[in-house]
C-alpha positions in Angstrom: 14.3 -11.1 -21.0 13.2 -8.2 -19.0 9.8 -7.0 -17.7 9.1 -3.6 -16.2 6.2 -3.2 -13.8 4.5 -0.1 -12.3 3.8 -0.8 -8.6 1.3 1.6 -7.0 1.1 2.8 -3.4 -2.0 2.2 -1.3 -3.8 4.3 1.3 -6.1 3.1 4.0 -9.4 5.0 3.8 -10.3 3.1 7.0 -8.5 0.8 9.4 -10.7 -0.8 12.1 -9.2 -3.4 14.4 -12.0 -6.0 14.9 -10.2 -8.2 17.5 -7.2 -10.4 18.2 -7.2 -14.0 17.0 -6.1 -17.1 18.9 -3.0 -17.3 16.6 -1.9 -13.8 17.7 -2.8 -12.1 14.5 -5.6 -9.5 14.3 -8.8 -9.4 12.4 -9.3 -6.1 10.6 -11.8 -4.3 8.5 -10.2 -1.8 6.0 -11.1 0.0 2.9 -7.9 0.3 0.8 -7.3 2.3 -2.3 -4.4 2.3 -4.8 -3.1 5.7 -5.9 -1.0 7.1 -8.7 2.3 7.1 -6.8 4.4 4.4 -8.2 7.6 2.4 -7.8 9.0 1.0 -11.0 10.2 -2.6 -10.7 12.4 -4.2 -13.4 12.9 -8.0 -13.4 15.5 -9.4 -15.7 16.3 -13.1 -16.2 20.1 -13.7 -16.6 22.0 -16.5 -18.4 23.4 -19.3 -16.3 22.2 -21.7 -13.7 21.3 -21.2 -10.1 18.8 -19.2 -8.2 20.8 -16.1 -7.2 18.8 -12.9 -7.0 20.6 -9.5 -7.2 18.6 -6.5 -5.9 19.3 -2.8 -6.4 17.5 0.2 -5.1 19.8 3.2 -5.7 17.5 5.9 -4.3 17.0 4.1 -1.0 20.2 2.6 0.2 18.5 1.4 3.4 16.4 -1.0 1.4 18.0 -4.4 1.8 19.7 -6.0 -1.2 19.7 -9.5 0.3 17.3 -12.3 0.7 15.4 -10.4 3.4 13.9 -8.1 0.7 10.3 -8.9 -0.1 11.1 -9.1 -3.8 13.3 -12.1 -3.2 10.5 -13.7 -1.1 8.2 -13.0 -4.0 10.4 -14.8 -6.5 10.9 -17.8 -4.2 7.1 -18.0 -3.7 6.5 -17.9 -7.4 9.0 -20.7 -8.1 7.6 -22.9 -5.3 4.0 -22.4 -6.5 4.6 -22.9 -10.2 7.4 -25.5 -10.2 9.3 -23.2 -12.6 13.1 -24.0 -12.5 14.8 -21.0 -10.9 17.2 -18.9 -12.9 19.5 -16.0 -11.8 17.5 -12.7 -11.6 18.4 -9.0 -11.5 15.7 -7.0 -9.8 15.9 -3.2 -9.9 13.6 -1.0 -7.9 13.2 2.7 -8.9 11.5 3.7 -5.7 9.3 6.7 -5.3 7.0 5.3 -2.6 8.6 6.2 0.8 9.6 3.4 3.1 8.1 2.9 6.6 5.1 4.9 5.5 2.1 2.6 5.7 1.8 3.0 1.9 2.6 -0.7 1.1 5.6 0.2 -1.1 7.4 -3.0 -0.3 4.2 -5.1 -0.7 3.6 -3.6 -4.1 7.2 -4.3 -5.2 6.7 -7.9 -4.2 3.4 -8.2 -6.2 5.2 -6.6 -9.2 7.8 -9.4 -9.1 5.1 -12.1 -9.3 3.4 -10.3 -12.2 6.7 -9.9 -14.0 7.7 -13.6 -13.5 4.3 -14.8 -14.7 5.0 -12.8 -17.9 8.6 -13.8 -18.3 8.0 -17.5 -17.9 4.7 -17.5 -19.8 3.0 -19.4 -16.9 -0.4 -17.8 -17.8 -1.6 -17.6 -14.2 -4.9 -15.9 -13.6 -5.0 -12.8 -11.4 -6.6 -14.8 -8.6 -3.8 -17.5 -8.8 -1.2 -14.8 -8.6 -3.0 -13.2 -5.7 -2.9 -16.6 -3.9 0.9 -16.7 -4.3 1.1 -13.1 -3.1 -0.8 -14.0 0.1 2.0 -16.3 1.1 4.5 -13.6 1.8 2.5 -10.5 2.9 -1.1 -9.6 3.9 -1.1 -6.4 1.7 0.5 -8.0 -1.3 -2.7 -9.5 -3.0 -4.4 -6.1 -2.8 -1.4 -4.4 -4.4 -1.5 -6.8 -7.2 -5.2 -6.3 -7.9 -5.7 -2.7 -6.8 -8.6 -0.3 -7.1 -11.0 0.2 -4.1 -11.4 -2.9 -1.9 -12.7 -4.1 1.4 -10.1 -6.1 3.3 -11.2 -8.4 6.2 -9.8 -11.3 8.2 -6.1 -10.7 8.5 -6.3 -8.3 5.5 -6.1 -10.9 2.7 -9.9 -11.5 2.2 -10.7 -9.0 -0.4 -14.0 -7.7 -1.9 -14.1 -5.2 -4.8 -16.1 -2.1 -4.0 -17.5 0.7 -6.1 -14.6 2.9 -7.2 -13.6 6.0 -5.1 -14.9 9.1 -7.0 -12.4 11.2 -8.8 -10.5 13.4 -6.4 -7.0 14.7 -5.5 -5.0 13.0 -2.8 -2.1 14.8 -1.0 0.3 12.4 0.8 2.9 13.6 3.3 5.6 11.3 4.9 7.3 12.7 8.0 10.6 11.3 9.4 8.6 9.9 12.3 8.3 6.1 12.4 5.4 4.3 14.1 5.8 1.0 15.9 3.3 -1.4 14.4 3.7 -3.8 17.3 3.1 -1.0 19.9 0.1 0.2 17.9 -1.5 -3.3 18.0 -0.7 -3.7 21.7 -2.4 -0.4 22.4 -5.5 -1.5 20.4 -5.6 -4.7 22.4 -5.6 -2.8 25.7 -8.7 -0.7 24.8 -12.3 -1.6 25.0 -13.9 -2.6 21.7 -15.7 0.4 20.2 -18.7 -1.6 18.9 -18.8 0.5 15.7 -16.9 0.1 12.4 -16.1 3.3 10.4 -15.5 0.9 7.5 -19.2 0.1 7.3 -20.1 3.8 7.2 -17.5 4.7 4.6 -18.7 1.9 2.3 -22.3 3.3 2.4 -20.9 6.7 1.3 -18.9 5.1 -1.5 -22.1 3.6 -2.9 -24.0 6.9 -2.6 -21.1 8.7 -4.4 -20.9 11.1 -1.5 -17.2 12.2 -1.5 -17.8 14.9 1.1 -19.6 12.5 3.5 -17.0 9.8 2.8 -14.2 12.2 3.7 -15.7 12.6 7.2 -15.5 8.8 7.7 -11.8 8.4 7.1 -10.5 6.5 10.2 -7.3 4.8 11.4 -7.6 3.1 14.8 -3.8 3.3 15.3 -4.2 7.1 15.4 -6.7 6.8 18.2 -4.6 4.7 20.5 -1.2 6.3 20.0 0.2 9.6 21.0 1.2 11.1 17.6 1.4 14.9 17.8 3.3 15.2 14.5 0.6 13.3 12.7 -2.0 15.5 14.2 -0.1 18.6 13.1 0.1 17.4 9.5 -3.6 16.7 9.5 -4.2 20.2 10.9 -2.2 21.8 8.1 -4.1 19.7 5.5 -7.4 20.7 6.9 -6.4 24.4 7.1 -5.8 24.1 3.3 -9.5 23.1 2.9 -9.0 19.3 2.7 -12.3 17.4 2.9 -10.8 15.0 5.3 -7.4 13.5 6.4 -6.0 10.4 8.0 -2.9 8.4 8.6 -2.4 5.4 6.2 -1.9 1.9 7.6 0.6 1.8 10.5 2.0 5.1 9.4 3.6 7.4 9.3 2.3 8.8 6.0 -0.7 11.1 6.2 -3.1 11.7 3.3 -5.9 14.2 2.6 -8.7 14.3 0.1 -9.4 17.3 -2.1 -12.0 17.9 -4.8 -10.3 21.1 -6.0 -6.9 20.5 -7.7 -5.6 24.1 -7.0 -6.3 23.7 -3.3 -4.5 20.3 -3.3 -1.5 21.9 -5.1 -1.5 24.7 -2.5 -1.5 22.2 0.3 1.5 20.4 -1.3 3.4 23.7 -1.3 2.5 24.4 2.4 3.7 21.0 3.5 6.9 21.1 1.4 8.0 24.0 3.6 8.4 21.5 6.4 8.5 18.0 4.9 10.6 16.9 1.9 8.4 13.9 1.0 5.1 15.3 -0.2 3.2 13.9 -3.2 0.0 14.7 -5.2 -1.8 11.7 -6.5 -5.2 10.5 -7.7 -7.1 7.2 -7.0 -6.5 4.5 -9.7 -8.6 1.5 -10.6 -5.9 -1.1 -10.9 -2.9 -2.5 -9.1 0.5 -3.6 -10.5 0.7 -3.5 -14.3 3.2 -4.5 -16.9 4.7 -1.4 -18.6 7.2 -3.1 -20.9 8.7 -6.4 -22.0 12.1 -6.7 -23.7 
């Protein structure tokens, strides 16, 4: 049997670092949003015994095809949580979400595998049960499964559904630059607490349906503590194209901008494509991973 799942990218409308925990992890406050930029993940059960997992991702040869890939961790976590006897799997990833971008492409692929296996093995897990499995192998993974507009707190796995982001157009640009997550967190630890959460302000604007005001509250703490001139240049280009607001997503290096006017968004895509090959036009979506097909 074979299941095909659409796995969406996410953007961080806000990313506030609240503090460092005794266990070395960080408490965060983030508003996350799934968008209509998708990987397509196909999970096929094969005949025979054993627990081998073959992974292919032709468009991105740098994506590991061994047990270090998050999709393998997802399958192992599913088997462990459900007691289902493992069978050989073939997992194919048609990847459109750029890697090392802060767009949770890998996390979404992992969530897609849990959703697919739940269907293939007829385990009838509820979404919250699948989200619990997803939390075992990545902090962004439960959100990618559920999707929509959500507040994430704690280490990022405590989720609360928010009012949906109003309809808009989202331009996403991924430069070649990579941002060190460890260095970003270390820089956050070295600065004085700011005593104000942009996340709180953005949530107020969400509930007042104020897309223009909301766009002025986009915030990523990593941007504030790191020297990232290329990120700033992309944001400048986006704002010169009349974006309502712009920010880096997650630990980067993808940058996104919000537009109300589609033509302005399309014009921004064309401007960015003169310099950057990985530019996308998307919209906010109200769900996470979803089954597309079962064979």
